[in-house]
Steps between C-alpha positions, in 0.01 A plus 500: 500500500558766237781494245626791294696412188697784344654506155631750249800651673837506328786703361434806287688806383420847622194632319361153444181334619391197699160368601512271802186320606381334819232234522330407825360156567381289790260581781436863411237703677359809333797695367530854630811600309811376328820685444871514446777598738873500437818469696834617366828379651561666836162672501164440663208355311288774349165538332496507122131482414175351626159441348176414676248251367294801392788641297623781724873543461782648702857561381828599652604844378817352351305286252204722413471548128729205427332200663141382466336243723201301382309193606287219370255415776380185322855365504604646838796648319675835519735649242756776514586665170837665553617743233795737478687290751795653681796339678352616830199276432728201552358295787321184598133561433254334737134435434262571785142384554255618762184294534212431733322731740819543705713569190722198561833560332690259275837556332650346191855369483623795297623547146825678417499799269840626388536815291838570347622840393 
């Protein structure tokens, strides 16, 4: 079984920064990609950013230029540097892992990010 442990969410003022992280442990096959998704109240879960084990990244248009995703393959950990935060970034942020030849998907429990104006 695979576990994803997220940390680093919290409360921040508009314009501030946060850097949540997500560490994967357990019976992990070869990691294809890790990433972050978010779900705001009353909205569907949406992609924030993903990064493959080779370092290829993908960002939602709404966060390009403000957020940076990175990983540490040796630690099976992914980070999300979030700068210039806006109130509309307020959401529960979920870590996502895809591993193995069939890209098995695992989700974290979520970490709350609240941005006040």
